[in-house]
TORLUM-706466 format. One line per 4 residues: number of its first residue (from 1); for each residue x, z, y of N, C-alpha, C. Coordinates in nm, 4 decimals. Layout:
<sites>
NUM> X Z Y X Z Y X Z Y  ... .
</sites>
This chain:
<sites>
1> 2.6916 11.9175 5.9164 2.8053 11.8326 5.9406 2.7607 11.6911 5.9734  2.6582 11.6467 5.9006 2.6071 11.5121 5.9219 2.5432 11.5006 6.0606  2.4740 11.6045 6.1013 2.4096 11.6031 6.2339 2.5131 11.6029 6.3467  2.6225 11.6721 6.3268 2.7265 11.6756 6.4301 2.7885 11.5370 6.4498 .
5> 2.8201 11.4708 6.3443 2.8783 11.3355 6.3541 2.7758 11.2403 6.4147  2.6520 11.2542 6.3754 2.5452 11.1686 6.4280 2.5259 11.1932 6.5782  2.5300 11.3183 6.6213 2.5141 11.3488 6.7641 2.6372 11.3037 6.8431  2.7534 11.3080 6.7826 2.8744 11.2599 6.8484 2.8687 11.1088 6.8686 .
9> 2.8208 11.0375 6.7679 2.8096 10.8925 6.7794 2.7032 10.8514 6.8807  2.5969 10.9295 6.8924 2.4923 10.9002 6.9902 2.5303 10.9471 7.1309  2.6431 11.0202 7.1430 2.6945 11.0724 7.2699 2.5960 11.1681 7.3344  2.5384 11.2556 7.2554 2.4464 11.3552 7.3098 2.5189 11.4581 7.3958 .
13> 2.6502 11.4730 7.3773 2.7255 11.5698 7.4570 2.7347 11.5273 7.6034  2.7025 11.4020 7.6325 2.7053 11.3542 7.7705 2.5719 11.3725 7.8431  2.4644 11.3953 7.7701 2.3331 11.4083 7.8335 2.2718 11.5469 7.8136  2.3415 11.6376 7.7515 2.2912 11.7742 7.7329 2.2837 11.8488 7.8656 .
17> 2.2333 11.9704 7.8615 2.2223 12.0520 7.9816 2.3596 12.0915 8.0376  2.4546 12.1188 7.9522 2.5887 12.1567 7.9985 2.6851 12.0362 7.9965  2.6322 11.9192 8.0227 2.7117 11.7965 8.0197 2.8038 11.7828 8.1403  2.7789 11.8604 8.2471 2.8621 11.8505 8.3676 3.0068 11.8860 8.3343 .
21> 3.0282 11.9866 8.2497 3.1647 12.0235 8.2090 3.2307 11.9085 8.1333  3.1553 11.8460 8.0490 3.2102 11.7340 7.9719 3.2452 11.6164 8.0626  3.1570 11.5883 8.1582 3.1826 11.4784 8.2507 3.3058 11.5076 8.3367  3.3223 11.6306 8.3807 3.4409 11.6673 8.4588 3.5680 11.6418 8.3774 .
25> 3.5659 11.6832 8.2518 3.6833 11.6632 8.1675 3.7117 11.5147 8.1457  3.6070 11.4360 8.1261 3.6241 11.2913 8.1050 3.6810 11.2255 8.2302  3.6285 11.2626 8.3478 3.6789 11.2066 8.4735 3.8243 11.2489 8.4951  3.8544 11.3754 8.4637 3.9928 11.4225 8.4745 4.0842 11.3432 8.3814 .
29> 4.0415 11.3203 8.2592 4.1210 11.2424 8.1632 4.1431 11.0998 8.2104  4.0396 11.0382 8.2661 4.0529 10.9004 8.3163 4.1491 10.8964 8.4348  4.1348 10.9937 8.5274 4.2246 10.9981 8.6430 4.3695 11.0189 8.5986  4.3905 11.1056 8.5017 4.5243 11.1298 8.4503 4.5813 11.0040 8.3846 .
33> 4.4985 10.9303 8.3115 4.5434 10.8059 8.2480 4.5819 10.7017 8.3531  4.5026 10.6930 8.4612 4.5337 10.5966 8.5685 4.6655 10.6323 8.6358  4.6873 10.7619 8.6592 4.8130 10.8054 8.7217 4.9315 10.7745 8.6313  4.9152 10.7968 8.5012 5.0240 10.7671 8.4076 5.0539 10.6180 8.4020 .
37> 4.9516 10.5354 8.4048 4.9722 10.3900 8.4022 5.0437 10.3445 8.5295  5.0017 10.3984 8.6445 5.0663 10.3620 8.7715 5.2122 10.4065 8.7727  5.2384 10.5252 8.7209 5.3751 10.5757 8.7159 5.4628 10.4884 8.6262  5.4105 10.4482 8.5134 5.4845 10.3601 8.4227 5.5122 10.2256 8.4880 .
41> 5.4145 10.1739 8.5626 5.4322 10.0460 8.6322 5.5451 10.0561 8.7355  5.5454 10.1641 8.8138 5.6513 10.1824 8.9137 5.7876 10.1946 8.8469  5.7926 10.2660 8.7352 5.9182 10.2812 8.6621 5.9703 10.1464 8.6145  5.8832 10.0641 8.5588 5.9254 9.9331 8.5105 5.9709 9.8434 8.6254 .
45> 5.9031 9.8507 8.7397 5.9461 9.7727 8.8555 6.0863 9.8135 8.8990  6.1129 9.9432 8.8979 6.2459 9.9900 8.9370 6.3516 9.9459 8.8364  6.3182 9.9451 8.7086 6.4126 9.8996 8.6071 6.4463 9.7522 8.6286  6.3442 9.6701 8.6553 6.3689 9.5283 8.6813 6.4516 9.5100 8.8086 .
49> 6.4247 9.5880 8.9103 6.5004 9.5780 9.0348 6.6468 9.6182 9.0121  6.6694 9.7225 8.9341 6.8065 9.7653 8.9043 6.8797 9.6570 8.8261  6.8122 9.5950 8.7317 6.8744 9.4868 8.6543 6.9103 9.3692 8.7447  6.8207 9.3336 8.8363 6.8485 9.2225 8.9282 6.9657 9.2567 9.0194 .
53> 6.9692 9.3800 9.0695 7.0781 9.4200 9.1583 7.2118 9.4261 9.0843  7.2115 9.4688 8.9604 7.3373 9.4722 8.8849 7.3880 9.3305 8.8581  7.2973 9.2369 8.8332 7.3391 9.0965 8.8177 7.3974 9.0432 8.9483  7.3350 9.0793 9.0589 7.3843 9.0348 9.1891 7.5227 9.0934 9.2170 .
57> 7.5433 9.2188 9.1793 7.6749 9.2821 9.1980 7.7808 9.2094 9.1157  7.7475 9.1733 8.9928 7.8426 9.1005 8.9085 7.8782 8.9657 8.9703  7.7775 8.8960 9.0226 7.8028 8.7663 9.0857 7.8908 8.7816 9.2094  7.8613 8.8815 9.2913 7.9403 8.9025 9.4126 8.0830 8.9447 9.3790 .
61> 8.0984 9.0250 9.2743 8.2328 9.0667 9.2343 8.3142 8.9459 9.1864  8.2529 8.8585 9.1083 8.3261 8.7402 9.0613 8.3583 8.6470 9.1786  8.2672 8.6351 9.2738 8.2954 8.5537 9.3923 8.4100 8.6139 9.4727  8.4128 8.7468 9.4826 8.5215 8.8144 9.5537 8.6561 8.7860 9.4870 .
65> 8.6601 8.7925 9.3551 8.7847 8.7673 9.2828 8.8291 8.6220 9.3039  8.7341 8.5291 9.3017 8.7675 8.3889 9.3253 8.8253 8.3685 9.4650  8.7612 8.4286 9.5636 8.8084 8.4133 9.7027 8.9454 8.4779 9.7212  8.9663 8.5919 9.6562 9.0946 8.6596 9.6701 9.2060 8.5765 9.6078 .
69> 9.1813 8.5177 9.4912 9.2847 8.4339 9.4291 9.3100 8.3084 9.5131  9.2050 8.2528 9.5719 9.2216 8.1366 9.6599 9.3048 8.1735 9.7824  9.2797 8.2913 9.8377 9.3566 8.3374 9.9535 9.5032 8.3581 9.9168  9.5282 8.4158 9.8001 9.6664 8.4363 9.7568 9.7393 8.3021 9.7425 .
73> 9.6679 8.2031 9.6900 9.7285 8.0706 9.6756 9.7581 8.0109 9.8133  9.6674 8.0291 9.9096 9.6884 7.9741 10.0435 9.8011 8.0455 10.1181  9.8262 8.1720 10.0869 9.9299 8.2481 10.1550 10.0693 8.2236 10.0978  10.0764 8.1528 9.9870 10.2079 8.1274 9.9260 10.2927 8.0398 10.0177 .
77> 10.4234 8.0635 10.0157 10.5150 7.9914 10.1039 10.5152 7.8419 10.0739  10.5034 7.8056 9.9481 10.5059 7.6633 9.9127 10.3835 7.5910 9.9700  10.2678 7.6560 9.9644 10.1463 7.5936 10.0194 10.1571 7.5779 10.1705  10.2092 7.6805 10.2352 10.2237 7.6747 10.3813 10.3243 7.5675 10.4202 .
81> 10.4350 7.5596 10.3474 10.5370 7.4582 10.3816 10.4828 7.3168 10.3602  10.4006 7.2956 10.2582 10.3397 7.1632 10.2376 10.2498 7.1258 10.3543  10.1700 7.2214 10.4005 10.0802 7.1924 10.5131 10.1589 7.1682 10.6415  10.2707 7.2382 10.6584 10.3517 7.2189 10.7778 10.4255 7.0855 10.7741 .
85> 10.4615 7.0403 10.6540 10.5263 6.9099 10.6427 10.4315 6.7982 10.6845  10.3045 6.8140 10.6594 10.2066 6.7137 10.7023 10.2018 6.7049 10.8547  10.2270 6.8163 10.9214 10.2276 6.8179 11.0682 10.3683 6.7989 11.1242  10.4629 6.7660 11.0369 10.6030 6.7415 11.0698 10.6690 6.8649 11.1328 .
89> 10.6373 6.9802 11.0769 10.7066 7.1036 11.1144 10.7851 7.1459 10.9913  10.9173 7.1575 11.0085 11.0046 7.1823 10.8952 11.0538 7.3268 10.8967  11.0855 7.3822 10.7799 11.1370 7.5194 10.7769 11.2762 7.5277 10.8386  11.3082 7.6431 10.8900 11.4363 7.6632 10.9574 11.5494 7.6649 10.8561 .
93> 11.6628 7.6060 10.8969 11.7809 7.6069 10.8113 11.8725 7.7226 10.8467  11.8546 7.7787 10.9650 11.9366 7.8910 11.0096 11.8642 8.0200 10.9740  11.9323 8.1113 10.9068 11.8649 8.2369 10.8721 11.8395 8.3219 10.9971  11.7416 8.4056 10.9943 11.7129 8.4890 11.1110 11.8191 8.5963 11.1316 .
97> 11.8337 8.6355 11.2578 11.9322 8.7362 11.2938 11.8575 8.8577 11.3450  11.9034 8.9735 11.3037 11.8393 9.0971 11.3465 11.8954 9.1374 11.4813  11.8072 9.1663 11.5732 11.8481 9.2053 11.7078 11.8310 9.3560 11.7206  11.9387 9.4213 11.7658 11.9317 9.5657 11.7859 11.9333 9.5935 11.9348 .
101> 11.8449 9.6755 11.9783 11.8386 9.7139 12.1185 11.8809 9.8592 12.1271  11.9823 9.8838 12.2103 12.0323 10.0193 12.2276 11.9685 10.0743 12.3535  11.9034 10.1844 12.3392 11.8339 10.2456 12.4517 11.9277 10.3464 12.5165  11.9410 10.3321 12.6461 12.0265 10.4264 12.7175 11.9576 10.5607 12.7263 .
105> 12.0377 10.6636 12.7099 11.9826 10.7979 12.7140 11.9603 10.8378 12.8589  11.8457 10.8848 12.8877 11.8172 10.9293 13.0247 11.8814 11.0649 13.0473  11.9394 11.0778 13.1630 12.0041 11.2041 13.1959 11.9013 11.2948 13.2599  11.9011 11.4157 13.2147 11.8076 11.5094 13.2758 11.8669 11.5661 13.4051 .
109> 11.7967 11.6493 13.4665 11.8329 11.7011 13.5986 11.9661 11.7750 13.5968  11.9905 11.8573 13.4962 12.1136 11.9384 13.4913 12.2365 11.8529 13.4662  12.2238 11.7474 13.3839 12.3397 11.6598 13.3599 12.3751 11.5820 13.4847  12.2758 11.5438 13.5636 12.3039 11.4712 13.6879 12.3774 11.5599 13.7868 .
113> 12.3454 11.6848 13.7886 12.4094 11.7780 13.8821 12.5560 11.8000 13.8435  12.5875 11.8122 13.7161 12.7214 11.8414 13.6711 12.8140 11.7222 13.6765  12.7643 11.6062 13.6978 12.8516 11.4889 13.7038 12.9141 11.4707 13.8376 .
</sites>
C-alpha cells in the first residue's frame, strides 16, 4: 500500500511501458474540461445578452407608453382648439349637416323595352 501511494506521488504511471493509455486518458480529460469551460462561457454570455435585451425591451415599452399618452393628449379636442386659436382659426358654430345622395336606379335592357 505504501509503495502504491509512493509511486502515485512520483507519477510513475506516466513513464511506465503502458503509459500511452494513461496519457490518452489525461489528454481526453483535459480536452473535455476545455470544452466544458468554453460551453459554460458561451452560456454565460447568452445569459448576459438576454438580460441586456430584456432591459432594452422594458425601456422601449415605457417609451412607447409615454409616446402613446402624449399622442392621446395631442389628439384631444381642447388641445387642437388651443392650437387653432393661436392661428386665429375658430371652431364652427353651425353644426354639420348630413348630406344624402340618392342614386338613380339604372334600367336594364328589358325595362327600357317595356317603357
